[in-house]
N, C-alpha and C positions, 0 to 999 in steps of 0.2 A: 736462343730458340724462342722467338716471339711469333706466334701464329697469326695474330692480327696484322702486325707490321709486314710479315712475309706476303700475305694475301694482298694488302694494300699496294705493295711494291709491284706485284704482278699486274694489278689493274692500272696502276699509274703508267707502267711501261706500255700497256696496250693502247691507252688513249693519248699518250704523248709521243708515240713513235714518230720519227722524222718522216716515215713513209705515209703516215696518216694525217699530216698537217692539213688544216682547213676544216670545213663543216663536215660532220660525220654522224653516222647512226650506229648505235650499239645494239646488236641483235643477240638475244639471250634465249636460253631454254628455261624450264621451270626451276631447275636447281641452281643454275648460275645466276638467275634473278635473285635468289635468296642470298647468294654469296655477295653480290654487289650491294644489295640492300643492307647487309650486316656490316659492311666494312667501308663503304664509300658514300659520302654525303652528296645531296643534290647539287650543292654549290660547287663541290670539287668537280663533278662531271660537267656542269655548265661552263666552268672556267676553262675547260679543255676543248671547247667548241663541239661538244657532243650535243647535237640538236635534239635528238629524241632517242628514247630507249624502247625497243620493240621486241616482242616475243616471236620467235621463229617457229615454235612448236605447237601453234594452234592454227586451225583453219582460217579463222578470222583473227589476225594478229592483234594482240593486246598491246597498245602503244601509248607511251607517255611522253609528251613534250617536256623537256627539262626545265621549262619555266613554270611548270605546275607545282603543286604543293609538295610532291614527293616523286622524284624521278623513278623510283623503283616500286611504287605502290601499285595496287590494282588499277588498271588504266581503262580509258574509254575504248570501246570496241570499234574497229574500223576494218574495212574490207581490203584484203591484201591482193586480190586478184587483178586489180588495176591501180594506176597511180592517181586516180581522180578522187579518191576518198580521203577525208580527214587530213591529219598532219603529214601523210606520206605523199601529198600532191607535189609533183615536180621535184622528185628526189634523184633524178638521173645524174645530176652533177655531184652528188654526195658519195663519200666512201663509206663502206659498211665494215665495222669491226664485229666479227662473230666470236662470241665467247660461249663455248658449248661443251657438254660432256661428250666423250668419244664413243657414242653409241651408234648402232645401225640405224635407229630411227632418226637421229640428228643428221647422219650422213645422207639419208634419203631426203630429208627436208632441204639440205643444202643443194642436192642434185636438182630438186624441184625449183629452188630459188635461182640456180644458175641457168636453168632452162628458160626461165622468163625473168631475167635480171631487172631489178628496180634501181640498182645503184651502179656507179661507174667502176668501182673496184671492190674487191672482197679481201679482207685481211682476217685470216681464220686462226683462232687460238683455241686449242682443246685443253680441257682441265685435267686430262690424264694421258696415259700412253695410248696412242692411236695405232691400230693394227695396219699392216701394209695393205691388206685387202681393201679397207675402207679408204685409205689414202688413194689407192689406185682408182677406186670408184669415183671419187671426187674429181681426180685429174682427168679421167676419161670423159666426164660430162661437163667439163669446163670449155665448151665449144668456142666461147667468145674471148677466151684468155683473160678473164677478169679476176681470177684468184692470184693475188700478188705475193702472198706469203702464207705459210702454214707453220704454226709453232705449237709446242706442247708446254703449257704453263700449269704446273701441278697444284692448282688450287681447287682440288676436288672434295672440299669439305667446308664446313662453316666454322670460322674461328669465333667463339663466344667471348672468351677472355684471352689474355696473352698466353696462358698456359692451359686453356681448355678448348678442345676441338670436338665437334659432333658431325656425324654424317647425316643427321636427320632421317635416319632409316628405322622405321617402326616394324613391329612384329618380328623382331630378331630373337626374342626369347624362344619362340617356336623353332627357329633355326638352330639355336644352341642345343635344344633338347633332342632334335632329330639327328644331330651329327653322329656319324658312325652307324646309322641304322638305314633300313631300306627307304625310310621317308625323307632322307637327306636330299634326294633329287627334287622333292617338292619345294625346297627352299634354296635351290642352287643359285637362282638369280640374286637372292639376298646375300648369300655367301660371297658371290663374285663382287657385289657392290661393296661389301665390307673389306674384302681383300684389296680391291682397287683403291679404296679410300685410304687404307693403311699404307699402301705403296706410295700414294700421292703425298701423304704426310711426311714420309721419309725423304722423298725427292724434293719437296718444297723446302723442308728445313735443312736440306743438304747434309743428311746424316746417313752414314753406313754403319749399322750396328756392329760393334766389336764382339757382342755376345747377344744371343737370343734365348730367352727362357719362356716357359709357358706354365699355366696352371695345371698341375698334374691331374686334377679331378675332372678336367674338361676335355672331351674328345675334340670339340670345336676349336678350343685354344691351341691344342696340339696341331691340328690340321692347318690352322691359320699360320702358326709359326713356321711349320715345315714349308708351306707353299711360298711364303714371303722369302724364306731363306733360299729356296730354289731359284726364285726370280732374281734375287740379289747376286747369286753366284753366276747365273747365266746371262745377265744383262749388265753391260758396262755403264749404264746410266747411274747405277747406284754406287759407283766407286768414288767415294769422296775421302778426303783426308780430314779426319776430325778427331776430337778427343775420345776417350773411352766412353762408349755409348751402349747402354743396355736397352734392347727392345723386350718388353714384358707383355706377353699376351695373356689376358685374364678373361674371366667369364662371370657374369652377374650372379650365377648360381651359388658362388661361394659366400655371398652376402645378400640374402633376401631381406634383411632387417632394415638397412639404411633407407631404401625407397619407401618404406612404410611409416617413417617417423615424421612428426610435425617439424617444421623448420623455423628457425628464429633469426637467421641472418637475412639481410635485405633481398639480395638476388634470389636466394633459395625460397624465402617466404613468399615473394611475389609469384614465383613459379608454382608453388604448392597451392596457394589460395586463389590466385587470379589467372595463372597461366602466363608464361613468358615464352612466346614463340617468335623466332626471327627478330628478337629484341623488341617485340611489340606487346603491349598490355592492353586488353580490352576492358574498359570500365563502364561500358554501356549497360544501363539498368541499375547501376549502383546509386544509392540515394545522394542527392545534392551534388551530382556531377554535371558540369555544363557540357553542352554539345561539343565544344572544341576539345574537351578532355575525354571524350568517349573512347578514343583509341590513342595511346601515347607511346612514345619510343623510349626505351631504357637501354642506352648503348654506351659502353665505356669509351668509345671513340668520339662520341658527340656530346656527352654529358659528364662534365668534370665532377659534379657532386656525386653522381652515381658511381663513377670510377673510384672515388675516394671512399665511398660508404657501402659498396656492394657486399662487403663481408662483415659489416657492423651488425651487432645484435639489435634486437628490437628497442631496448632501452637507449643504447648509444645512438640509434637512428633518430629517435624522438628528439634528443638533445641537438643533434646535427641539423635537423630540419628547423628547430627553433632558432638556431644561430643563422641559418640561411635566410629565414624570414626577417630577423632583426637587421641583418646586413642589407637586405633589399629595402627595408623601411628607411634606413639611414640614407641610402643612396637616393631614394625618391624625395626625401626631405631637402637634400642639397640641390636637387634638380627641380624644385617646385617652380611652376610657371609664374607664380606671384613675385618671384625674385628676379625676373628678367627685366632689369632696368636699363641695360645697355646693349648695344649691338654685340659686344663681346660675350655677354651673358647668353644671348640668344644663340650665337654660334656654338658656344660650349654645350648648350642644351641639345641642339640638333645633332652634335657629334655623339653625345651620350645616349640620345633617344633610342636608336636601334638596339644598343646593348641593354638598356633598361627594359625595353619591350620583350627582348629575348629572355632576360632574367625573370621577368614577370611570369612568362609562360612556364619557365622551369620551376619556379617556386610553386605556382599553382598546381603543376603536375605532381610534384613530390608530396605536397600537402594533401592532394586528393587521394593519392595512392596510400599514404600513411593513414588517412582517415578511414578508408575502406578496409585496410588491414586490421586496424584497431576495432572496427565494427564487427568484423568476422571473428576475431579472437574472442570478443565478448559474447556474441550470439552463439557461437559454437562451443563455449566453455573450454577453449583450447589450452589455456594455461593449466587447468586441472587435468585435461586429457594428456597433455604433453608430459607432465611430471610423471604420470603413471607409465606412459610409453618408455620414458628413460629408465624407470625402475625395471620394467620388463626386459629392456635391452641390456642392462648393465649389472643386474643383481639376480641372485638365485635364491628365492624364498617362496616356494610354491604355495604354502598355506596362506600366507599374507596376501600374495598376489591373487590367489583364487577368491578370497573374500572381497578384495577391492574390485576385481573384475566383475563379480556378481552385482556389486553396487552400481558400477558404471553401466552395465547392460540393462539394469532396471530403471536407470535414471531417465526422466523425460527431458532433461537438459542436454544430454549427449546425443549428437546427431547420428543417424544410421551409418554413414561412411566411417565415422570415428569408432563406433561400436564394432564394425567389421575389422578395422585395422587392429584394435585392441585384441580381438579374438584371435587374429592371425599371429600377432606377436606372442600371445600366450602359447599358441599351438607350436610355434617354432621353438620356444624356450623349453616347453614341457611336452614334447611330442609323444612320449611314451607314458604319459599320465593317464590314469583311469578317469580323470575329470573331464576329458575332452568331450565326451558324449553329453555331459551336463552343460558344458559351455555352449555347445550347439543348441541345446534345448532352450537355454536362457537367451541366446542371441535371437532365436525365433520369437520368443515372448517379447523381446525388446524391439521387435519390428524389422529385424533383418530378414530379407527374403531367402527362400530356400536355395535359389541359384547362387546367391552370394555366400551363404553358409557352406555350400559345396566347395568354395575356394579354399577352405581349411584343408580339405583332403588334397586339393590340387597343389597347394603350396608345399605341402609335405612330400608329395610325389615329385615335385620339381626340385625342391632344395632341402629336403629332410637330411638328417645326419648321415644317412647311408649314401647320399648322393653328393653332397657338397664336400669341400675340403675341410681340414681340421681347424681353420682359423676363427670361425664364429664363436662368440662367447669365450674366447681365449683358450680354447681347448687345443692342445698340441702345438701352440706357438711359443710358449714360454716354459721355462723350467719351473719347478715348484717353488724355489726360493724367490725368483723374480715376481711370481704371481702373489706370493705372501707379502712381499715388500710393497708392491703396488697397492694391495688391499689395505695394508696397515697404514701407509702414508695417506691414503684417501680417507680412512676413518678418523685419523688424527687431524689432518689439515682441513677436511671437508672438501666440498667441491665449489669452485668459484661461481658456477652457474648451474643450478639443478636442471635446467633445460638443455644443457650442452655437455652432459656427462659422457654421452656415447661417442665412441671413436669407430669409424668404419674399419673393416678388415684391411682395406687398402693402406691405412696409416701404419698398421703393424707390419705389413709387407714392405713398405718403403723404408721403415726404420730398420728392418732386418737387412735389406739391401745395403743401406748406409753403413751398417756395422759389419758387412761381409758375412752375415749369418743366415741368409735365406737358404733354407735347406733344399738340397737337390731332390729329396724324396717328394716334397710338396710342389716344387717348381723346377723340373728338370731342364737341362740345357739342350738346345738344338745345335748351337755352335758356341765357341768361345769359352769353353769350360776352363777355368783357371784355378788358382789356389783359393782357399777360403778367405784370404785377406784382400782379394781383388775387389775394389770398390769403384764403380763407374762414376764419372763426373757428370754424366747426363743419363737420364732415364726417360724413355718414351713408353708410356703405358697405353695399351689399347684394350678396352673392356667390351667384348662382344655381349650384346644384350642390354647395353646402356649403362651410363654413369648417372650421378646425381650432383646437384649443386652443393650438397654438404661435402661430398668428396672433393669437389673443385675448390671449395673454401679451405679445406685441410691441405690440399696440394699447394695452394697459394701461400698459406701460412708456413708450410714446410720450406718452400723456395725462399721466403723472406728470412727464415731462420738459418738458411744454409747457403747464403750468397758466397760465391767463390769456392764452395765445396761440392755441391751437387744441385743440379736443376732438373725438375721433373715437368714433363708435358703430359697432361691427361687427355686421352681421346677415347671415344666410344661410339657405338652405333647410334645412340640418341641420348638425350638428357631427360631422365624420368622425374616425374613427381609421383605421388601415391596413386593418383587416378590413372595415369598412363601405364604404370606398372601393373595395376590390377586388371586393366583392360587387356593387356597382353597375356596375363595369366588365364583370363577367361577363354582365350583362344587355344589353350593347351588341351590335348585329348584326355 
């Protein structure tokens, strides 16, 4: 189960089909543009005779010729109403490959395109299940008989890592909260998008779950599990022969702590401090960053250094970048132009020059990112903040925590967003404490605005102890002996890294699955209920409301430690950092 490889194979089949040989155009919508951008390089597209990439879903199509700097970046605007404008001049001899989500809007755009065709043929690929009514609509409007094939390729998601998938679907926390209430219909479109995305994940990975379970504390997780089960039973598409596979439907509400914590692994840290969206990082405005590095790409498919080090902690990352820099310096010394004494030397230099130039950009990119991360860590006093966050997340000592929180809220060196996160973490840990009123008062004195202080009540209403499941802070997930053993071993051995003590609830859940001890009371079955000793060899997790890169790093570590035993793919509505999580909380009533 490799999400990136699966999606790449879909795109490869589209652009290398025998029926589409020759010069062609790739027509996309807003979401499939992101899919192609995340998984396929400009050079790959160009090598398959794709002349240009165009957006179908805008009045003035955004188009990019594939000899530009990035075939899937924001493109120059050109007029689509005639063939005389920009790069679409004289395209009547070209074939169009359409890769689109199966929506009514896209079907309407296809009808409009087929009414005034710009290309000789249309080869249509939908990223999910297409309804018979939309297929009929397209067929009835293909008056010129230009549609040569229609397929369903189930890449209706963004594969971030091999074992991490997102739907890039925001505002889903409101959707999870409204499930089972009269307000659920206000979020019906979001629910449908999440259901369709989960179905596409199963179809693309060619997995038919042998068991389906859901988070018992979540009405949304239960509804999603039931609806997907009904689709599997009623549709032959899902009938695959595979190993024992568990589909586990979860809800962000069970773990509101993980999205609030500072991060110290490369991929997670970049997303928390700089933002990592569609594999792109914006450094514009950062000190000492050159113009060519104002927006850079961090992709495991295009950047071997990032692929190797995306889960490395901040200290390990510094050492790895130093090694990368030394390696580059050694290569440039051997390729010094002053050593070009023979024709053979010159030929060798020219052969190595493109590689050296590419490596130069890669080194500069990672040095620039590392420099900005280090600057923000120092400016925001994040090492001090993070250590206290970890204590709030992992230990229970209200008097000591209260004193330290008061110091942090009064400090001029702690930034407002960090004071807010510390206040929320304290409230989640000690929600029944009489000190919360004082905490709010000190937050206000420390510069936190009233609307942000109100988030303390919001987060307790969203994910307080009466709402969430029993797994947070270790309550209800372990027997007393195992908790005492873990506490004792930690106190004797210490913790390898004080900034990485916290384990998301998801880790305990997966370990319980692996041991065959995930309780039916907390995670009931929809189908496939077996004996307590049944352990699946594959687990597909879908978390409505969003996942985090910390959870993704833990899943990757779990997979690495359980090769040949169990493999997990983590998927969710979106990938949160603390900013996006808090923004969604602000939208709650």
